[in-house]
C-alpha positions as CSV (number, residue, x, y, z in Angstrom):
1,X,-40.3,43.9,-72.4
2,X,-41.6,45.8,-69.6
3,X,-43.7,42.9,-68.1
4,X,-40.2,40.9,-68.8
5,X,-38.0,43.4,-66.5
6,X,-41.0,43.5,-64.2
7,X,-41.1,39.4,-63.3
8,X,-37.2,39.7,-63.4
9,X,-37.3,42.1,-60.3
10,X,-40.0,39.5,-58.8
11,X,-38.0,37.1,-58.8
12,X,-35.0,38.6,-57.3
13,X,-36.8,40.0,-54.2
14,X,-38.5,36.3,-54.2
15,X,-34.8,34.5,-53.9
16,X,-33.1,37.1,-51.2
17,X,-36.4,36.9,-49.0
18,X,-35.6,33.1,-49.2
19,X,-31.9,33.3,-49.2
20,X,-31.1,33.2,-52.5
21,X,-31.8,28.8,-53.4
22,X,-29.3,28.8,-55.4
23,X,-26.6,31.1,-54.2
24,X,-27.0,28.8,-50.5
25,X,-25.9,24.9,-49.5
26,X,-27.5,22.1,-51.9
27,X,-30.5,20.1,-52.3
28,X,-31.1,16.7,-50.5
29,X,-33.6,13.9,-50.2
30,X,-35.6,14.4,-47.7
31,X,-37.9,11.6,-46.1
32,X,-38.3,9.0,-48.6
33,X,-36.6,5.3,-48.3
34,X,-33.3,3.9,-48.9
35,X,-32.7,2.7,-52.6
36,X,-30.8,0.1,-54.8
37,X,-28.4,1.4,-57.4
38,X,-29.4,-1.3,-59.8
39,X,-32.6,0.9,-59.8
40,X,-31.2,4.0,-60.2
41,X,-27.7,3.1,-62.2
42,X,-27.3,6.0,-63.8
43,X,-27.1,8.2,-60.9
44,X,-23.7,9.7,-59.4
45,X,-22.0,11.2,-56.7
46,X,-20.5,14.3,-57.4
47,X,-17.0,15.3,-55.4
48,X,-14.8,18.0,-54.8
49,X,-11.6,17.5,-53.1
50,X,-13.6,14.1,-51.5
51,X,-16.4,16.3,-50.6
52,X,-19.5,15.1,-51.9
53,X,-21.6,18.4,-52.8
54,X,-24.2,17.4,-55.7
55,X,-25.6,14.6,-57.5
56,X,-25.4,13.4,-61.6
57,X,-27.0,11.5,-64.2
58,X,-25.0,9.0,-66.0
59,X,-25.1,9.6,-70.0
60,X,-22.9,7.7,-71.5
61,X,-19.7,6.5,-70.6
62,X,-18.0,9.4,-69.7
63,X,-20.9,12.2,-69.9
64,X,-23.1,13.3,-67.0
65,X,-25.2,15.7,-66.3
66,X,-26.2,17.8,-63.3
67,X,-27.3,21.2,-62.4
68,X,-24.8,24.1,-63.0
69,X,-24.7,26.0,-59.6
70,X,-23.0,23.1,-58.4
71,X,-19.5,24.6,-59.6
72,X,-18.1,27.8,-58.5
73,X,-16.1,30.8,-60.1
74,X,-13.1,28.1,-60.2
75,X,-12.6,26.2,-63.1
76,X,-10.0,23.6,-61.8
77,X,-12.0,20.8,-62.7
78,X,-9.4,19.1,-61.9
79,X,-10.1,19.0,-58.1
80,X,-14.0,17.6,-58.8
81,X,-14.8,13.4,-59.6
82,X,-17.7,11.5,-59.6
83,X,-18.2,8.4,-57.9
84,X,-20.3,5.7,-59.0
85,X,-21.9,2.5,-59.2
86,X,-22.5,2.2,-55.5
87,X,-25.6,2.7,-52.8
88,X,-22.7,3.3,-50.0
89,X,-20.8,6.2,-51.1
90,X,-18.8,5.3,-47.8
91,X,-17.6,2.6,-49.6
92,X,-16.2,1.2,-52.8
93,X,-17.0,2.5,-56.3
94,X,-16.4,4.0,-59.3
95,X,-14.8,7.4,-58.3
96,X,-13.4,9.1,-62.1
97,X,-12.3,13.0,-61.9
98,X,-13.7,15.6,-63.8
99,X,-11.9,16.5,-67.1
100,X,-14.2,19.7,-68.2
101,X,-17.4,21.4,-67.2
102,X,-19.9,22.7,-69.8
103,X,-22.2,25.5,-67.7
104,X,-25.4,26.1,-69.7
105,X,-24.2,30.2,-71.2
106,X,-27.3,31.5,-70.1
107,X,-26.7,30.1,-66.2
108,X,-27.1,33.2,-64.2
109,X,-26.4,32.4,-60.2
110,X,-29.0,34.3,-59.0
111,X,-31.6,33.3,-60.9
112,X,-33.0,29.8,-60.9
113,X,-33.3,29.2,-64.9
114,X,-31.3,27.6,-67.3
115,X,-29.5,25.8,-64.0
116,X,-27.7,23.1,-66.3
117,X,-24.4,22.0,-66.9
118,X,-22.6,19.2,-68.6
119,X,-19.3,17.3,-66.7
120,X,-16.6,15.2,-69.4
121,X,-14.9,12.7,-67.3
122,X,-11.1,12.2,-67.5
123,X,-11.8,8.3,-68.0
124,X,-14.5,6.3,-69.3
125,X,-16.7,4.3,-66.7
126,X,-17.3,0.2,-67.2
127,X,-20.9,-0.2,-67.3
128,X,-22.5,-2.9,-64.9
129,X,-25.3,-3.9,-63.4
130,X,-24.8,-0.6,-61.2
131,X,-23.9,1.2,-63.4
132,X,-25.5,2.2,-66.9
133,X,-27.0,5.4,-69.2
134,X,-30.1,7.3,-68.2
135,X,-32.4,7.5,-70.2
136,X,-33.9,10.9,-71.3
137,X,-37.2,12.2,-72.5
138,X,-37.7,13.4,-76.2
139,X,-38.1,17.4,-76.4
140,X,-42.1,16.7,-76.9
141,X,-42.3,15.3,-74.0
142,X,-44.8,17.2,-71.3
143,X,-45.3,15.6,-68.0
144,X,-49.3,16.6,-66.7
145,X,-49.9,17.3,-63.1
146,X,-50.0,14.7,-60.7
147,X,-47.4,12.4,-62.6
148,X,-45.7,10.1,-60.4
149,X,-42.5,10.8,-60.5
150,X,-39.0,9.5,-57.7
151,X,-36.3,12.0,-56.9
152,X,-32.8,9.7,-55.8
153,X,-30.3,11.0,-54.5
154,X,-28.0,10.7,-50.9
155,X,-30.3,12.5,-48.3
156,X,-30.5,14.0,-44.4
157,X,-31.6,11.4,-41.6
158,X,-33.0,12.3,-38.2
159,X,-31.2,11.0,-35.3
160,X,-32.6,12.1,-32.0
161,X,-33.6,15.6,-33.7
162,X,-29.6,16.3,-35.5
163,X,-30.0,15.9,-39.3
164,X,-27.0,14.7,-40.7
165,X,-26.0,14.1,-44.3
166,X,-27.0,9.9,-45.0
167,X,-24.8,7.8,-46.7
168,X,-26.7,5.9,-48.1
169,X,-28.6,6.0,-51.2
170,X,-32.0,7.4,-50.8
171,X,-35.5,8.4,-53.5
172,X,-38.5,10.1,-52.5
173,X,-42.4,9.6,-53.9
174,X,-42.8,12.8,-55.3
175,X,-45.3,14.1,-58.9
176,X,-46.5,17.0,-60.6
177,X,-47.5,20.3,-58.5
178,X,-49.7,22.9,-60.4
179,X,-47.8,26.1,-61.8
180,X,-50.0,27.8,-59.8
181,X,-49.1,26.2,-56.6
182,X,-45.7,26.9,-56.7
183,X,-46.3,30.5,-58.5
184,X,-47.9,31.0,-54.9
185,X,-44.4,31.2,-53.8
186,X,-41.8,31.9,-55.9
187,X,-41.6,33.2,-60.5
188,X,-41.6,30.4,-62.7
189,X,-40.4,30.3,-65.8
190,X,-40.3,28.2,-68.7
191,X,-38.0,24.7,-68.3
192,X,-38.5,24.6,-65.1
193,X,-40.9,21.8,-63.3
194,X,-42.7,21.9,-59.6
195,X,-42.6,18.5,-58.3
196,X,-43.4,17.4,-54.4
197,X,-45.5,16.2,-51.9
198,X,-46.6,17.2,-48.1
199,X,-44.1,14.8,-46.9
200,X,-41.4,14.1,-49.3
201,X,-39.9,15.9,-51.4
202,X,-35.7,17.9,-51.6
203,X,-33.9,19.5,-49.2
204,X,-30.4,21.3,-49.0
205,X,-27.8,18.7,-50.3
206,X,-27.7,16.7,-53.3
207,X,-28.6,19.2,-56.2
208,X,-28.2,18.3,-59.8
209,X,-29.6,14.9,-58.8
210,X,-32.0,12.6,-61.1
211,X,-36.0,13.9,-61.7
212,X,-37.3,10.3,-63.1
213,X,-40.8,9.0,-64.1
214,X,-41.3,5.9,-65.7
215,X,-37.1,5.2,-65.4
216,X,-36.6,8.1,-67.6
217,X,-34.2,11.1,-66.5
218,X,-37.0,14.2,-66.8
219,X,-35.1,16.6,-64.4
220,X,-32.5,18.0,-62.8
221,X,-33.2,18.6,-58.7
222,X,-32.5,22.5,-58.1
223,X,-33.4,24.2,-55.5
224,X,-36.0,24.7,-53.1
225,X,-39.2,26.8,-53.3
226,X,-39.4,28.9,-49.9
227,X,-40.4,26.7,-47.0
228,X,-41.7,24.3,-48.7
229,X,-41.2,20.4,-49.5
230,X,-41.6,21.7,-53.1
231,X,-38.8,21.7,-55.6
232,X,-37.9,23.1,-58.6
233,X,-36.0,21.6,-61.5
234,X,-34.8,22.1,-64.6
235,X,-36.5,20.5,-67.4
236,X,-34.5,18.2,-69.6
237,X,-37.3,17.8,-72.0
238,X,-36.8,21.5,-72.7
239,X,-32.5,21.3,-72.3
240,X,-33.2,18.9,-74.8
241,X,-31.7,20.3,-78.0
242,X,-28.7,22.0,-75.6
243,X,-27.6,18.7,-74.3
244,X,-27.7,17.0,-77.9
245,X,-25.5,20.2,-79.2
246,X,-23.0,20.1,-76.0
247,X,-22.6,16.5,-76.3
248,X,-23.5,14.9,-79.4
249,X,-26.0,12.8,-77.6
């Protein structure tokens, strides 16, 4: 218990030094390339009062997987909606209101653990080439160090030194990093995938979006580790039982 308490204290101090990434702005894809929605048909934009705040992954016709920290203290779920089936979020897509949200019961906003939530939609989406459910890993699936990954979302674009949110879907090629690499910056707990590389990664903006390996959604974008290009992703495999219990999927 003493070691656990010490680890929690170290983590809280680390988060305070880094301005607490979970309590600050959300994450965005940094770098990468413009992606086709047909290559990531499960990805959705989560919106609050029609403004993009996070990403998510469609699990079936009316269920979305995202990050818990995308939601504030308000439970007025009708203020939230998702936009699916579009590569350019300024163009037409399928927009559906949120009916309910289930946040992991052990999620705490000041700690980067259990950062996972399930959205229930008010209506069912209609599947097409641009809208499909995500495939999820089994609870025993493990990713080796160096495994190739894709992080997808609506990213940052830099023009003349000014960084703005991109309207088009972007993806970045990253990889699973050694725990020791990320542990030099922040304490990592079970259930977190540390990923990134020196040129591409996640940055502030599209939390909740998918981390993919061979077309399977293996992670949920959660936080940036310090000032690095490394990201912490909630491991879907580690929360597979919780997802099944919460959704029946």
